[in-house]
N, C-alpha and C positions, 0 to 999 in steps of 0.2 A: 578242883583239879583242872588244869589247863587242857584244852583240846589240841590234838596234834594237827598241824596244817600240812596237807599233802600238796604235791605239785599241781594236782588237778584243781585245788581250791583257790589258787592264786593266778592272776593273769600273767601271761608271758611278759618278761621284761622288754620294754621297747627303748628306743634311743632317748626320748625325753626323760623317761624314768631313770635310765642309767646316768644321764647327765645331771639329774637332780641329786644324785648321791654326792656329787662333788660341788654342788652349788652352795655358795656362802652368802647369798643375798640376805641383807639385813643384819649380818653378824659383824661384830666389832673385833678387830684384831690389832694387838700391839706387837710390833716387830722391833726389837732392839738391834742396834747395829744395822738399821734398815736403810741406810743411805747409800750403800755400795755393796758390791760382792754378793755373797750368798743372801744376806739380809734383804738387799734391794730386790733380788730375783724373787724371793719368797713373797715380799710385799707386792711386787708386780703380779705374781701369779694369783695371790689372794684377791687383789683388786679386780683382776680379770674374771674371777669367780664370783664377783658381786659384793665382796666384803667392804666395809668401811675400815680404812687402815690408818693406824698411827705409826709413823716411822720415828724412831728415837735414835739419837747418837749424840756425841759430845759437842759437836759444832753446830751452832744455830744456822749458819749459812748453808751447810750441807743438808740439814733438815728441811730448810725452805726450798732448796733446789730439788731435792728428791720428791717432796710433796707436790711441787709444781709439775715435775715431769710425770708423775703418776696421775695427776689430775688432768693431764692432757687427754687421757683415755676416758675421761668422764667419771672417774672414781671419786668418792668422797675421802679425802686424805687430810690428815693433820700431822705436821712435823713438830716434834717436841724435843728441844735440847735436853739431854739427860746423861749424866755420868753414872754408870752402874756402881762405881765405888762410893757414891754419895747416897746414903740411906734416905735422907730427906728428899732427894731428887726423885727417888722411886715413888714416894707418896705423891709428889707433885705430878709425875707422869700419869699415875692412876687418876688423880683428881681432874687433870686436864682432859683426859680421855672420856671420863664419865660426864664431865660438864658439857663436852661437845656432842657426844654420841649417846649418852644415857645408860651405858653399861659396858661390860667387857665379856666377850665370849671366848676369845682365843688369846693366849700369851705365847709369843715365840721368843725364847731367850737365845738370841744369836750373837749379841755383842761379846767380844773377847779381846784379849791381848796375848800375843805369843811372846812374852818377854823372855829373852834368852840369857841365861847365865849357867855356866857349867856346875855340875855337882862338886861340892867342896868349896865353891866360891860364892855362895848365895849371900846377898845382903838382906837385912831385915826390911829395908825399904822396898826392894824388888819383890820379896815374898808377900808383903802386904798388898802391893799393887796388883800382883798376879792373882792372888786368891780373892781379893775384894771384888775384882771385876769378873773373874771366871767362875767363881763359886758363890760367894756371899751375895753378890748383886742378884743373880738369877733366883736364888732361893728366897730372898726377901722381896723381890718383885712379885713372885707368885703369892707370897704371904699378904702383900699389900692389896693384890687384886682378888684375893680369895672371896671376900663377901660378894663381889660382883660375879665371879665364876659360879658361886653357889646359886645365884639367882638365874643363871642362864640355863636354857634347855639343851644347849649344844656346847657345853664347856669343854675346852681342850687346852692342854699345855704342851708345847713342844720345846724341849731343851736341845739346842744344837750343840753337840759335843764334838768328838773328833775320833777318827780311827787311831790317833796317837794314844788315846786312853787305853788301848789294848796292845800297845807295842812297847818295845824298849825305847827309852828316851835318854838324851844326853843334855844338850844345851837347853832344851825346852822341857825339862823334867817337871818344873813347877806347873807349866801349862797342862801337860799331860795328866799330872796328878789331880789337878783341879777338875779337869774334864772327867776323869775316872770317878771322882767323888760325886760329880753331878749325875753320872749314870746311876750311882747308888741312890742318890736323892730321888731320881726319877722313879725308881722302883718303890721307894718308901712312900712317895707322894701318891703314886698310883694305888697302892694298897690302902692308904689312909683316906683318900678322897673318893674312892670308887662308890661308896655308899651314898655320896652326895651327887653322883652323876658326872663327876669331873674325870676325864681321861687324861693321863699324863704319859707321854712317850718321848723318846729321844731320837735324834738323827745324827749319825756319825759319818760325816763326809771324809773322803780321803783327800788327795791333793787336787785342789780346785784352782782354776786360773783367776786368782784374786790378787789384790795389792799385797796381802800378807805373803803369798807364795812368790810373787814377783820380786819381793824384797830380798829373797835369797840369792838373786842373780841367776844368770843363764846356767851355770853349772848346777846350782841347787835345783832349779826348775827341771833340768834334764834328769837329774838323779831321782827326783820325786815322780816324774812322769814315767820313768822306767821301772818303778818299784812295784806297780800293781800288775795284775794279770792282763788288764786292758792296755797297759803300757802307754798311757797318755794322761794329760790333765783333764779334769772335767770342766765343762762350762758351768758357770753358776746356775744357769737355767735348768740344768739337769738335776738340781735339788728340788725343783718345784713339785714334781710328781709325788715324791715321797712325803714332802711337807703337806701337800694337799690331802693325800690319803690319810695321814695321821690326824689332821685337824678338821676333816669333813665327816659327814655321815657315812661316807664310804668306808671309814675305819671305825665304825661305831662299836665294834666288838674287840678293838685293839687297845690295850692299855698295859703299861709297865714294860714296854718293849723298846728295843733300840734297832732301828733300821740302819744297816751299813751301806751307805751309798759311796763306796770307796774303790770301785773298779776292780775289786778282788785283792785289795792291798792286805787286809788282815788274813784272809785265807792263805795267801802266798807266803 
């Protein structure tokens, strides 16, 4: 029988011990879509917390540029061109990561495409492109990384979904549906992998000031900014705190959950 620990039995938490909860020193993190926007911000935050970071995206020059920028702060960073719609590329991403850093502790599935087509006018090509990148890729990347996550003492998976998974959608219904399915996979993965010490959670951003949101134009940006309770767009760096919580020891008893970093969009 385990003994109950009382407050008097443990030392008071001090600043170094508190900071240690969020420390990622020595851990290896893959961040897809890691060359810009939310992905780059998360990679930047993890690097600042001491992690060795692998940034992945479709374009080799973007990977090299992001890796160089993060490396300016002294982080160990690898850029790997990878298209989430290509299953073989996922295996290569895992192989390059482990060849360089020897293991994988954290997988952040952030890469996505918000391909817009109205209901009733879907093409099979658009359907495949949307679900391959937004759903199949993240699920199969976790599967490819699973042997290394099992070997980690601090394994965590973070699926970046969207507040749109919880809202009505029109032109981006495929995107929202794929993200909703990824929320479901997050819960199933958490239940299945818990016995192996792997935590799986999701982060659901609302409207964030990224290239994807800017592409909607001034009117679209204004509409999205006004839709939440906080009535503004988020800065990508505002996603770092939630991501760090869910992937560090600070979140060691959190699994199967979705944090809504949406400024109050879904509640409203």
